[in-house]
Structure formats: structure tokens, C-alpha cells
C-alpha distance (Angstrom), angle and dihedral (degrees) to the residues before:
residue distance angle dihedral
M1 . . .
I2 3.77 . .
R3 3.78 119.7 .
T4 3.80 128.0 -153.4
R5 3.79 109.3 -114.6
P6 3.82 112.4 -115.4
L7 3.77 121.5 -123.4
L8 3.80 110.4 -101.7
S9 3.79 136.3 -142.4
V10 3.79 124.6 -83.7
G11 3.81 92.2 -111.5
A12 3.78 93.1 53.0
I13 3.78 91.6 49.1
A14 3.80 91.3 50.5
L15 3.80 90.2 52.4
L16 3.77 91.4 48.8
L17 3.80 92.8 49.5
A18 3.79 90.4 50.1
C19 3.81 95.8 45.8
L20 3.78 104.4 30.4
W21 3.82 105.4 21.8
S22 3.81 90.0 -136.0
P23 3.83 124.4 138.6
A24 3.80 120.6 -124.1
A25 3.79 140.3 176.5
V26 3.80 120.1 -105.2
A27 3.80 129.8 -150.6
V28 3.80 115.9 -171.8
N29 3.79 128.6 -169.7
P30 3.79 120.5 158.3
A31 3.81 94.2 -150.4
E32 3.81 114.5 112.9
G33 3.80 93.7 -117.3
Q34 3.79 90.8 56.0
I35 3.83 93.8 55.1
C36 3.80 121.1 94.8
D37 3.82 125.6 161.5
A38 3.79 129.2 -80.3
T39 3.78 97.6 -140.0
A40 3.80 94.9 44.2
D41 3.79 90.5 48.2
Y42 3.80 91.1 48.8
F43 3.80 90.6 61.0
L44 3.80 90.2 44.8
A45 3.79 91.1 53.8
A46 3.80 90.4 45.3
E47 3.83 88.4 54.8
N48 3.82 92.6 -120.4
Y49 3.78 89.7 138.9
P50 3.85 99.9 173.1
E51 3.79 90.9 54.8
A52 3.81 91.4 42.5
I53 3.81 89.2 53.3
R54 3.80 92.7 49.1
L55 3.81 93.6 48.8
H56 3.80 95.4 43.9
R57 3.79 89.8 51.5
E58 3.80 89.0 52.6
V59 3.80 90.5 50.9
L60 3.79 91.9 50.1
R61 3.79 93.2 49.5
K62 3.81 86.6 61.6
Y63 3.80 98.7 33.6
P64 3.83 109.7 25.6
Q65 3.82 93.0 168.6
R66 3.80 94.5 65.1
A67 3.79 100.8 114.3
L68 3.79 93.6 -176.0
A69 3.80 91.0 55.0
H70 3.80 89.8 52.8
Y71 3.79 89.4 52.2
H72 3.78 93.5 48.9
L73 3.80 91.4 46.6
G74 3.79 89.7 51.0
F75 3.79 91.4 50.5
A76 3.81 91.5 51.8
E77 3.81 90.8 46.9
G78 3.78 89.7 52.9
M79 3.79 92.1 50.0
V80 3.81 90.3 58.5
G81 3.81 91.0 47.7
D82 3.81 102.2 -101.7
R83 3.78 98.5 131.8
T84 3.82 95.3 168.1
Q85 3.80 92.9 56.6
E86 3.78 90.4 41.9
L87 3.80 92.6 56.8
D88 3.81 92.6 42.4
E89 3.80 90.8 55.7
Y90 3.79 92.8 45.5
R91 3.80 89.4 53.0
R92 3.81 90.8 50.0
A93 3.79 90.3 50.7
A94 3.80 91.6 50.2
A95 3.83 92.4 45.5
L96 3.82 88.8 53.7
G97 3.78 89.2 55.7
L98 3.79 105.1 -99.3
L99 3.81 107.1 158.9
S100 3.80 105.5 -170.4
W101 3.79 125.2 144.0
D102 3.80 92.0 -143.5
L103 3.83 91.9 51.5
Y104 3.80 89.1 58.4
L105 3.80 93.1 41.4
N106 3.80 91.4 54.1
T107 3.80 90.1 43.7
G108 3.80 89.6 54.0
L109 3.81 92.3 48.9
A110 3.81 92.2 49.6
L111 3.81 91.3 47.6
F112 3.79 90.0 50.9
E113 3.81 89.9 53.0
N114 3.80 86.5 52.2
G115 3.80 90.9 54.7
S116 3.83 93.1 -112.5
L117 3.80 98.2 133.0
E118 3.82 97.5 165.0
A119 3.82 93.1 49.7
A120 3.80 89.9 44.2
T121 3.81 89.4 53.6
D122 3.81 91.5 51.8
A123 3.81 92.1 49.6
L124 3.81 93.2 48.0
R125 3.80 91.5 48.7
V126 3.81 87.7 57.2
A127 3.82 89.2 48.2
V128 3.81 89.3 54.8
R129 3.81 91.9 47.8
L130 3.80 92.5 49.8
G131 3.81 95.7 40.9
P132 3.81 107.6 26.8
S133 3.81 91.3 159.9
Q134 3.83 93.5 54.1
P135 3.82 108.9 100.2
E136 3.81 94.5 -160.3
S137 3.81 91.8 61.4
H138 3.80 91.4 55.6
Y139 3.81 91.7 41.3
N140 3.80 95.2 53.2
L141 3.80 93.7 42.6
G142 3.80 87.0 52.4
L143 3.81 90.0 51.7
I144 3.80 91.3 51.6
Y145 3.79 90.9 48.4
E146 3.81 89.6 51.5
R147 3.81 91.0 50.6
R148 3.82 88.3 51.9
D149 3.83 92.0 48.7
M150 3.82 91.3 -114.5
L151 3.78 90.1 137.1
T152 3.81 100.8 165.5
D153 3.81 90.7 52.7
A154 3.81 90.0 44.1
E155 3.81 90.9 54.1
Q156 3.81 92.2 49.7
E157 3.80 93.3 51.2
M158 3.80 93.9 45.3
L159 3.80 90.2 50.8
A160 3.81 90.0 48.4
S161 3.79 89.7 52.5
L162 3.80 92.0 49.3
R163 3.81 92.3 48.9
L164 3.81 87.2 58.7
E165 3.81 95.5 42.4
P166 3.81 111.3 12.9
E167 3.83 97.5 -175.8
Q168 3.83 97.9 62.7
L169 3.79 103.7 130.8
D170 3.82 94.7 -166.5
A171 3.80 91.9 50.0
R172 3.81 92.1 49.3
N173 3.78 90.4 48.6
M174 3.82 90.9 49.5
L175 3.80 91.1 50.8
G176 3.80 86.8 57.8
V177 3.82 90.0 49.0
I178 3.81 90.1 51.9
Y179 3.82 92.4 48.9
A180 3.81 90.5 49.0
R181 3.80 91.9 49.6
Q182 3.81 89.3 49.3
G183 3.79 87.8 57.0
D184 3.81 94.6 -110.5
K185 3.79 97.9 127.1
A186 3.82 93.5 164.6
R187 3.80 92.5 59.9
A188 3.80 91.7 42.1
S189 3.79 91.0 52.0
A190 3.80 92.4 46.4
Q191 3.80 90.9 49.7
W192 3.80 94.3 51.3
R193 3.82 94.6 42.5
D194 3.81 91.0 50.9
L195 3.81 90.1 48.0
L196 3.80 91.4 51.4
R197 3.82 92.4 49.6
N198 3.81 87.7 60.9
A199 3.82 98.1 33.7
P200 3.83 108.5 24.4
D201 3.83 92.8 173.0
Y202 3.81 95.1 56.5
G203 3.82 100.3 115.7
P204 3.81 102.9 -166.8
A205 3.80 93.4 61.2
R206 3.80 91.8 47.6
A207 3.82 91.1 48.7
N208 3.81 91.5 48.1
L209 3.78 93.1 48.2
T210 3.82 89.5 51.8
M211 3.81 90.8 49.4
L212 3.78 91.4 47.9
D213 3.80 92.5 51.3
R214 3.83 92.4 49.2
K215 3.76 98.2 41.4
R216 3.80 119.6 118.2
P217 3.81 118.7 -135.4
V218 3.81 113.6 -95.4
P219 3.83 110.9 -120.3
A220 3.79 116.8 -121.3
G221 3.78 111.2 -83.7
E222 3.82 94.0 18.6
Q223 3.80 115.9 115.8
E224 3.78 121.6 -124.6
T225 3.80 108.4 -113.9
H226 3.79 102.0 166.9
R227 3.80 116.3 103.8
Y228 3.77 120.4 -151.9
F229 3.78 118.2 -135.4
Q230 3.78 111.4 -88.3
P231 3.79 136.5 160.4
P232 3.82 120.3 -102.0
V233 3.77 119.7 -95.2
S234 3.78 103.1 -81.3
S235 3.75 145.4 127.6
H236 3.77 112.3 -99.4
E237 3.82 93.8 -122.7
D238 3.79 107.3 98.2
Q239 3.76 117.6 -139.8
């Protein structure tokens, strides 16, 4: 499962610029809950997750009300595979009032990994409300809807994601999956063929088109059990 990297503190970004010469986005809020720690965030950005965990825990022992530090700690915990601690820290951050679209996106992804589809849906809906211009929020909510067989809602969210970022290969593939599952094989085929004209090496669309062409009709009253190839629920920013 791929997480969306949280925005980091000004101090951490300055350290990264000095040491790594890499650009980064900055979110600043002077409120206590929006403060983390420059050194702890440096190790988070450098993907040294054990050290990031240790330092964020030290910060929170001194300043337990820092919602952003709880979020960053949870992210680091998730990156080392501790999903329970990850979700606990996300909940603490939310309870302390942190309203961040990526917090709720990552919460939704972790809940999905836990098999909690309804709770994941709720979290991703909040992510969409807080970050309506973020394509990954719409994309992942659409994936959850598809997993829950809410195909009309899934189609709407996938289209919203593509309006914001038209060249998402996974989103275009998933739109074809949704059309196929709705029984509209013509639109599914057109979607995948158009995708392959622009990205001929994109394997999932080619595999799905082959499956669609070979597929037998499903007799009336028989449930569809075949699953088209689709990417896992994830944000499209690789870690």
C-alpha cells in the first residue's frame, strides 16, 4: 500500500534543501497543533523511519498536543508496517483538530488495508471534502466504491479524478473496469483501446482488453465472479 507523503515543517524543509538540494512543498500554521519538529521531520523526509519514529515520540512526550506530530508519527509507523499504531496516531491527530486532506487519505488507505471498507469510505469522503482539487482523493474513493460494488459512485469519483489529472493511467484503466462491471463492454473496450494508443506498454489495460474479448456471456441470474486486473488501492505518489 502506498501512502501520500505528508507536508513537513519549515525547518525540516530548510534542512533538506541544504543537505539534499531537493525542492519540497511547505504548509505553515502557527497554531500549536500544526507544529511538529524540524529534526524529526528531516528524518521522515529522508525515509529513515526508525529514527523518525524515535524522534517524533520524543517530541510528543514533551508536547502531546501537537496534532501534526501525531500524524507524522503515524505515517512513519505505517511505513514500517505497524498499522495499529499508524491508525492510533491518525486518530489522535484528528481528535486534536488536524484538518488535512492527506491525513484522511492516509487514514482511509490504512483502514482499507485493515479490511474496514465502510470506515475507509468515510475517511476518504472527508479527504475529498478537504481536498477537492486533489486527484488522488477522488481516485482512491472511487476504488473503494468499486470494491463495495457502488459502481455509479465509483464512476463519478474516477471521472472527477481524471478531470483534475487527465493522464492518470491507473484511473483510466479503472474507468474501463467500472464500465465492464456495469455491463457496458463497448465503453470499457473503447476506454482501454484509447489508453493503449497513448500508453502501449501499460499492461493492465492490455490484460483487461484480452479478458473482455475472451469473456463468455453471463447467464441470467448467475453472478459475475471474474475480476478484471486493477491496481491496489493507493495514492499515485510513489514513496
